[in-house]
Each structure stands twice: as C-alpha cells, then as structure tokens.
Wavefront OBJ file of the C-alpha trace (Angstrom):
o trace
v -133.190 12.733 31.546
v -132.260 11.933 35.154
v -134.084 13.911 37.788
v -131.925 16.513 39.563
v -131.317 15.436 43.200
v -133.121 18.469 44.580
v -136.323 17.311 42.850
v -136.333 13.951 44.559
v -138.682 13.238 47.418
v -137.043 12.643 50.763
v -137.957 8.959 50.496
v -136.313 8.524 47.109
v -133.245 10.499 48.159
v -132.778 8.386 51.289
v -133.183 5.208 49.269
v -130.573 6.303 46.733
v -128.156 7.322 49.459
v -128.626 3.961 51.165
v -127.750 2.279 47.832
v -124.715 4.558 47.425
v -126.221 6.023 44.232
v -126.450 9.514 45.690
v -124.277 11.487 48.097
v -125.692 13.809 50.713
v -123.195 16.436 49.544
v -124.589 16.251 45.970
v -128.135 16.685 47.268
v -127.101 19.702 49.391
v -125.328 21.302 46.418
v -128.349 20.745 44.183
v -130.559 22.463 46.734
v -128.113 25.336 47.151
v -127.912 25.747 43.377
v -131.701 25.988 43.191
v -131.730 28.535 45.992
v -129.164 30.630 44.154
v -131.323 30.536 41.014
v -134.684 31.313 42.622
v -134.329 32.873 46.039
v -134.194 36.373 44.587
v -137.729 35.807 43.321
v -139.314 33.505 45.888
v -137.729 34.887 49.103
v -138.296 31.701 51.077
v -135.301 31.988 53.402
v -134.426 34.172 56.355
v -130.958 32.667 56.817
v -128.865 29.966 55.256
v -125.970 27.848 56.539
v -124.386 26.443 53.382
v -121.050 25.634 54.971
v -122.648 23.939 57.923
v -124.838 21.882 55.609
v -121.881 20.892 53.436
v -119.800 19.877 56.484
v -122.651 17.764 57.870
v -123.235 16.137 54.445
v -119.569 15.255 54.101
v -119.561 13.578 57.491
v -122.680 11.600 56.579
v -121.149 10.509 53.265
v -118.218 8.941 55.140
v -120.441 6.603 57.116
v -120.769 3.020 55.974
v -124.487 2.897 56.736
v -127.261 5.477 57.094
v -127.536 6.795 60.640
v -131.329 7.115 60.612
v -134.493 7.319 58.504
v -133.708 10.887 57.334
v -130.058 10.290 56.511
v -128.793 13.252 54.425
v -132.144 15.016 54.028
v -131.836 18.859 54.013
v -134.406 20.708 56.137
v -135.984 24.129 55.954
v -136.624 25.198 59.554
v -139.446 27.637 60.212
v -137.989 30.762 61.819
v -139.947 30.504 65.077
v -138.040 27.271 65.776
v -134.737 27.759 67.561
v -131.439 26.710 66.019
v -128.053 26.707 67.716
v -126.026 28.908 65.384
v -128.417 30.740 63.083
v -130.692 33.637 64.173
v -134.277 32.883 65.194
v -136.030 36.145 64.265
v -139.678 35.018 64.588
v -140.387 37.329 61.652
v -140.087 40.336 63.942
v -137.575 43.207 64.223
v -137.617 42.581 67.968
v -135.578 39.391 67.418
v -133.616 40.424 64.366
v -130.260 39.453 65.849
v -131.432 36.797 68.305
v -129.433 33.559 68.377
v -130.847 30.986 70.778
v -127.586 29.035 71.074
v -129.435 25.729 71.251
v -131.525 23.701 68.830
v -135.221 23.195 69.498
v -136.209 19.677 70.559
v -137.783 18.989 67.160
v -134.604 19.993 65.307
v -132.474 17.774 67.565
v -134.881 14.895 66.902
v -134.461 15.015 63.130
v -130.740 15.743 63.190
v -130.286 12.576 65.287
v -132.223 10.782 62.535
v -129.679 11.917 59.932
v -131.185 15.131 58.652
v -129.191 18.354 58.189
v -130.336 21.958 58.632
v -130.075 23.893 55.388
v -131.410 27.151 56.796
v -134.174 29.145 58.467
v -137.328 29.616 56.406
v -139.382 32.823 56.473
v -142.301 33.003 58.868
v -144.948 35.687 59.282
v -144.517 37.904 62.335
v -144.624 35.566 65.339
v -146.441 33.032 63.138
v -149.465 35.365 63.049
v -151.396 36.985 60.223
v -148.939 39.752 59.278
v -147.452 38.571 55.989
v -143.782 37.873 55.447
v -141.703 38.493 52.313
v -142.205 35.120 50.637
v -143.880 34.769 47.224
v -145.817 31.803 45.866
v -143.404 29.967 43.560
v -146.210 28.995 41.161
v -147.060 32.652 40.584
v -144.939 35.306 42.274
v -147.890 37.725 42.414
v -149.821 35.384 44.714
v -149.502 34.653 48.408
v -147.822 31.462 49.668
v -150.126 31.711 52.722
v -148.970 32.018 56.297
v -147.421 31.516 58.648
v -145.211 28.646 57.483
v -144.838 30.390 54.130
v -141.084 30.048 53.649
v -140.981 26.312 54.427
v -143.886 25.517 52.094
v -142.474 27.645 49.275
v -138.991 26.132 49.705
v -140.341 22.611 49.346
v -142.615 23.579 46.453
v -139.769 25.263 44.557
v -137.339 22.327 45.061
v -135.034 24.246 47.391
v -135.399 21.583 50.120
v -137.231 18.239 50.244
v -138.689 18.745 53.751
v -139.735 21.824 55.733
v -140.981 22.407 59.276
v -144.266 24.162 59.886
v -146.455 24.943 62.869
v -150.212 25.468 62.948
v -152.267 27.505 65.385
v -155.117 28.218 62.965
v -154.234 27.066 59.420
v -150.531 27.636 59.005
v -149.521 24.185 57.752
v -152.486 22.863 55.761
v -153.238 26.147 53.949
v -149.622 26.788 52.813
v -149.485 23.162 51.687
v -152.624 23.737 49.602
v -151.535 27.067 48.129
v -148.049 25.788 47.242
v -149.093 22.393 45.942
v -147.132 20.188 48.364
v -148.049 17.483 50.857
v -148.622 18.984 54.300
v -149.051 17.249 57.653
v -150.299 18.725 60.926
v -149.999 16.171 63.675
v -152.328 15.369 66.541
v -152.047 18.145 69.117
v -149.194 17.338 71.466
v -147.571 14.691 69.280
v -144.121 16.340 69.359
v -142.057 18.183 71.943
v -142.492 21.932 71.282
v -139.541 23.042 73.455
v -137.656 25.709 71.589
v -140.636 26.724 69.434
v -141.884 30.290 70.042
v -145.352 29.946 71.558
v -148.364 31.688 70.065
v -151.280 29.836 71.732
v -150.117 27.041 73.983
v -153.263 24.885 73.742
v -153.373 25.084 69.901
v -149.778 25.218 68.557
v -148.960 21.999 66.718
v -145.883 20.893 64.806
v -146.183 19.875 61.192
v -144.166 19.308 58.011
v -144.129 19.879 54.286
v -142.898 17.222 51.876
v -143.216 15.932 48.308
v -145.191 12.747 48.982
v -146.901 10.895 51.790
v -144.041 8.405 52.068
v -141.914 11.268 53.338
v -144.317 11.776 56.248
v -143.783 8.179 57.343
v -140.033 8.810 57.318
v -140.501 11.854 59.524
v -142.676 9.943 61.949
v -140.054 7.138 61.971
v -137.502 9.749 63.076
v -139.743 10.268 66.121
v -139.792 6.537 66.849
v -143.212 5.789 65.313
v -143.767 2.692 63.235
v -145.574 3.002 59.927
v -149.083 1.556 59.886
v -149.699 -1.525 57.800
v -150.391 -0.860 54.092
v -154.030 -0.435 53.220
v -155.507 -3.771 52.062
v -159.121 -2.716 51.654
v -160.410 0.611 50.269
v -161.176 3.005 53.140
v -164.483 4.304 54.416
v -164.339 8.028 53.793
v -166.677 10.631 55.238
v -167.151 13.696 53.049
v -167.630 16.610 55.460
v -168.580 19.771 53.709
v -168.476 21.568 57.058
v -170.809 24.424 58.018
v -168.630 26.755 55.899
v -168.967 24.910 52.569
v -170.601 27.902 50.905
v -167.431 29.941 51.529
v -165.412 27.628 49.292
v -165.000 28.835 45.727
v -167.417 27.058 43.360
v -164.518 25.619 41.368
v -163.051 24.233 44.592
v -166.362 22.662 45.581
v -166.389 20.937 42.158
v -162.825 19.806 42.731
v -163.655 18.202 46.075
v -166.589 16.366 44.493
v -164.336 15.274 41.609
v -161.969 13.776 44.167
v -164.918 11.955 45.718
v -165.909 10.469 42.368
v -162.362 9.325 41.714
v -162.070 7.669 45.122
v -165.430 5.962 44.729
v -164.324 4.660 41.318
v -161.227 3.247 43.036
v -163.404 1.331 45.470
v -163.600 3.667 48.476
v -166.903 3.820 50.292
v -167.563 7.585 50.442
v -170.605 8.939 52.244
v -171.391 12.322 53.681
v -171.035 13.055 57.348
v -173.025 16.046 58.546
v -171.278 18.199 61.106
v -173.415 18.995 64.164
v -175.259 22.304 63.934
v -173.503 23.758 66.972
v -170.158 23.481 65.160
v -170.871 26.926 63.739
v -169.604 28.260 67.076
v -166.210 26.562 66.723
v -164.716 29.327 64.606
v -165.320 31.917 67.290
v -164.140 29.512 69.982
v -160.832 28.942 68.200
v -160.311 32.656 67.680
v -161.040 33.452 71.309
v -158.643 30.786 72.617
v -155.933 31.789 70.158
v -156.050 35.539 70.828
v -156.448 35.222 74.602
v -153.454 32.869 74.864
v -151.461 35.146 72.506
v -151.834 38.037 74.946
v -150.161 35.831 77.566
v -147.440 34.534 75.189
v -146.475 37.991 73.958
v -146.999 40.084 77.067
v -143.234 40.794 77.400
v -142.857 41.973 73.798
v -146.016 44.007 74.012
v -144.810 45.726 77.165
v -141.260 46.472 76.046
v -141.563 46.898 72.255
v -145.146 47.910 71.369
v -143.846 50.164 68.583
v -142.227 47.146 66.876
v -145.421 45.112 66.674
v -147.364 45.319 63.419
v -150.906 46.716 63.405
v -152.164 43.200 62.653
v -150.399 41.815 65.726
v -151.608 44.712 67.897
v -155.171 44.098 66.788
v -154.857 40.436 67.721
v -153.762 41.455 71.195
v -156.714 43.828 71.459
v -159.044 40.981 70.429
v -157.487 38.801 73.087
v -157.895 41.494 75.749
v -161.621 41.572 74.990
v -162.051 37.849 75.682
v -163.493 37.406 79.168
v -162.736 34.545 81.467
v -166.267 33.287 80.923
v -165.913 33.421 77.144
v -162.599 31.605 77.273
v -164.090 28.856 79.459
v -167.063 28.582 77.084
v -164.729 28.202 74.113
v -162.920 25.409 75.903
v -166.234 23.740 76.654
v -167.315 23.945 73.021
v -164.083 22.281 72.020
v -164.623 19.416 74.484
v -168.186 18.851 73.246
v -167.140 18.867 69.596
v -164.306 16.372 70.220
v -166.898 14.008 71.760
v -169.231 14.572 68.793
v -166.492 13.414 66.456
v -166.720 9.931 67.925
v -169.831 9.446 65.781
v -167.715 9.926 62.663
v -165.052 7.452 63.761
v -167.653 4.757 64.302
v -168.604 5.092 60.607
v -165.439 6.171 58.766
v -161.705 5.567 58.655
v -161.014 9.175 57.739
v -162.779 12.376 56.728
v -162.315 14.403 53.564
v -162.816 18.188 53.439
v -161.430 21.281 51.637
v -157.935 22.417 52.595
v -158.671 26.050 51.693
v -161.327 28.176 50.078
v -159.598 27.864 46.697
v -156.422 28.925 44.979
v -153.889 31.217 46.613
v -155.274 34.787 46.450
v -153.461 37.448 44.432
v -151.313 39.845 46.381
v -148.780 39.307 49.148
v -150.508 41.163 51.985
v -153.361 38.641 52.330
v -152.221 35.210 53.501
v -155.623 33.632 52.869
v -158.543 32.585 55.025
v -158.035 29.614 57.447
v -161.763 28.960 57.547
v -161.319 25.257 56.654
v -158.484 24.748 59.172
v -159.301 26.595 62.397
v -161.776 24.101 63.843
v -159.590 21.030 63.096
v -156.730 22.756 64.881
v -159.057 23.472 67.777
v -160.127 19.821 67.927
v -156.490 18.636 67.801
v -156.980 16.070 65.024
v -154.201 15.002 62.604
v -154.651 16.487 59.148
v -152.987 16.011 55.773
v -153.276 18.178 52.643
v -152.767 16.436 49.304
v -152.406 18.338 46.032
v -155.186 17.599 43.545
v -155.665 19.547 40.321
v -155.329 23.243 39.652
v -157.765 26.142 39.673
v -158.764 28.690 37.021
v -155.485 30.609 37.386
v -153.369 27.474 37.155
v -152.523 27.467 40.854
v -152.652 24.340 43.007
v -155.795 22.984 44.629
v -155.863 20.447 47.427
v -157.937 18.049 49.467
v -157.692 17.697 53.240
v -157.777 14.365 55.036
v -158.609 14.247 58.728
v -157.981 11.342 61.107
v -158.940 10.342 64.616
v -156.936 11.871 67.452
v -153.684 9.925 67.820
v -154.143 7.978 64.597
v -151.436 9.862 62.667
v -149.632 6.816 61.304
v -152.858 5.209 60.176
v -153.914 8.485 58.535
v -150.610 8.562 56.647
v -151.316 5.052 55.406
v -154.789 6.075 54.240
v -153.321 9.209 52.664
v -150.856 7.097 50.702
v -153.821 5.123 49.279
v -155.752 8.309 48.448
v -152.672 9.942 46.907
v -152.104 7.002 44.559
v -155.760 7.142 43.389
v -155.758 10.924 42.850
v -152.361 11.172 41.112
l 1 2 3 4 5 6 7 8 9 10 11 12 13 14 15 16 17 18 19 20 21 22 23 24 25 26 27 28 29 30 31 32 33 34 35 36 37 38 39 40 41 42 43 44 45 46 47 48 49 50 51 52 53 54 55 56 57 58 59 60 61 62 63 64 65 66 67 68 69 70 71 72 73 74 75 76 77 78 79 80 81 82 83 84 85 86 87 88 89 90 91 92 93 94 95 96 97 98 99 100 101 102 103 104 105 106 107 108 109 110 111 112 113 114 115 116 117 118 119 120 121 122 123 124 125 126 127 128 129 130 131 132 133 134 135 136 137 138 139 140 141 142 143 144 145 146 147 148 149 150 151 152 153 154 155 156 157 158 159 160 161 162 163 164 165 166 167 168 169 170 171 172 173 174 175 176 177 178 179 180 181 182 183 184 185 186 187 188 189 190 191 192 193 194 195 196 197 198 199 200 201 202 203 204 205 206 207 208 209 210 211 212 213 214 215 216 217 218 219 220 221 222 223 224 225 226 227 228 229 230 231 232 233 234 235 236 237 238 239 240 241 242 243 244 245 246 247 248 249 250 251 252 253 254 255 256 257 258 259 260 261 262 263 264 265 266 267 268 269 270 271 272 273 274 275 276 277 278 279 280 281 282 283 284 285 286 287 288 289 290 291 292 293 294 295 296 297 298 299 300 301 302 303 304 305 306 307 308 309 310 311 312 313 314 315 316 317 318 319 320 321 322 323 324 325 326 327 328 329 330 331 332 333 334 335 336 337 338 339 340 341 342 343 344 345 346 347 348 349 350 351 352 353 354 355 356 357 358 359 360 361 362 363 364 365 366 367 368 369 370 371 372 373 374 375 376 377 378 379 380 381 382 383 384 385 386 387 388 389 390 391 392 393 394 395 396 397 398 399 400 401 402 403 404 405 406 407 408 409 410 411 412 413 414 415 416 417 418 419 420 421 422 423 424
C-alpha cells in the first residue's frame, strides 16, 4: 500500500514533488486530514491557516521547477515565533490576541526556500516550564515535553513533516526524544532570532523536528549551508555518560550501551570520554544565566500583568532575582572554561554520544520532564541531534543524543546520517 503523503519525510516529499509525482496541495490536504482526525486528542496546534496553506500550495504547484530545497513542505511554527497573519500567543493569556503583522526572520527564510506555514504549534508559557495543552501522541496520558511540545507532537503524529523548536534548556532535544522524532538544536547563534520571543538571550537557540536526518540537511540548505561530504570511514565516537549518568533510568542506560555495541559492530571506534569533574557546576550555571536573563526579558510582562503569569513562571523570576551579579559572572566564567575543556574531546573524537533524556516521557501532563541531559550542552552552545532508538518499558520512544563541535552542524548531520542508518 502506498504511503500517505503526510507520512513522507520532507526529503521524500520534495523529491516526489520535483519529479511531479506529488503535488504540494495533496500533501497539505493529507496533513489537514490528519489534523482533523487527531487534533482533538493530541492538541498540538494553537492556530491553523488551512486556506493560506492551500493557496500557497496551489501557487507552488503551478511552477515549472521547485523554488528551493523545501518546496511545498508544510511547517509547524512554534508559537513564540512571529507570523504575519496568525496570532503569536507565546502560550500566555497576555498575548492571546496578539498578531505581530510580520514573519520572524526564520519563517521568512524557509518560506523563501519553498516551505509553507500550516499553523502555529502549541508552546509552554513563554517557552518555560509551565506545561501547555499538548499530549504525547504515542500515549495521550504522557507528556510530550516542553517547550516545543506542539511542534514535536505534530511531526510525530504525521500532522506536519517539519516543525520549528527553540531550546533554552532542553526544549528541542527532549521533545524529540519523548515523541520519537529526529530533533536538531543548532550551534548557538547559527540562525537569526529576530521575531522569536526571547527567554534568555545568551542561551536561546533555534532548532527543528523532522522525520529523518536528511530533512535536517534540507533545512540547513534553506539557510545557504552546503551538506557535508558523505561519511566514508566509520566515525570516532566519544561516549560521554556525563556527571549525571546515575539520574538516567536503568533501562535507558542499557539502551545507550546497546547503541554503543551496535555502532561498534558497524565499525565505529567508540571510547569513553570522561567529563571534567568541575562540570558538575554547569547545571547551576545554566540555571542562573537562564533565570537572570529571563527577569530582563519579561520585566514588562511582570510589571504590567503579574496576575497573568503562572506560579511556575513567577518562581522562575524569583530565582532570577536571587542571582547576584557575581554569581552571574561566575556562571559565564564556568561556561567559558567548559567550552575550552571540550577541545580535548574534539582532538580525539568526531562526535560525542550521550542520553537525550532520563528515559521515556513521564506520565501526566503537568510535568514536562527533566532537561538534565540537555542544559549543559545548551550552555556550551554545541550543535545537538536526537535520534530515536528503541522503546522503553511502557512502549514509549527512547533516543540517543549526538553532540558536535561548535559550528560543525553540517558535519554532525552527516555523522548522524551514518549513525541513523546503523541504528535503524
């Protein structure tokens, strides 16, 4: 039986459209049909623009040739990212009816590359820890994680082939892990963040959800980046258990080690890399930077609408208030030292492998999960990719996380493609 268009990866959909075997309009309709079937259960969307998507698809179908690497690909746009005509609510009642009137730079970039905006995906309140309304499509009683919950769930449930995410602590990699999709958080600063609601300016990073690693190369191509050469020799992989290894569920520890065995069997040279002892302070450093900068980002909302901020958001502001100038400077110093310490790893390995999350998505919708295996990578600004690998005791997805050198995003995607093929 032929695969429904909405279940295609972005790469396969673009290829078929280029060969005139698939119309963008048919792909849009398949996605909208899926949304109609499942949105009442998954709640991945804050707003939809079906007519706008259809109109854009029809215009693309009239063109003789694809206009860019993402020709005809529908997008789920995280609701802290501005769009011209749809509301950008940031998951908060403060912005319930807010329409920016202009697309964020990242939206403009992909639309120029041929993509079309299907709708705005649910985010947690201001991309923080207060959960949104989205359910995990693999089990509706479990969290999809935060804060890019709607985008990850939409891609996982075949409502859209690509979704935007942002990460300040763990809001791309962890939703990718919990929802069983490929997730990419770029090197800090890799994309223009104009039009994206700021949480912590020195941490916020754009990312994406997709069905396979080839899709990530398409997205990078839309930004003008060339794909790295295909891997010719098996990579040198550093297994980094991190100082927080004991916090991973035992079944997830076994899963990471199973991945290591599979990669070794495929020819990869996998050895352990021990994180420096002083990395234990990176968790606190990230939290201090994040909360202190959040008090600056949300000072206007806090002053005018304190009663409309959730208790979780208010507590984050209180935590930020408590961070002294000296503590903030120390956190920045710890980051700088740790980035330099990573050079030792890049002399020995092509990429690092670590857990993406503690384990499966937790039960309940109020807890978005623990970003313990993401915070410090976000702090260090490295590119990261989550790849689905196996399921846990409740049948929910598990994942491995690949980490690359700062600025080596395209090479990391190439390595990830190799790893993906050996773990599939």
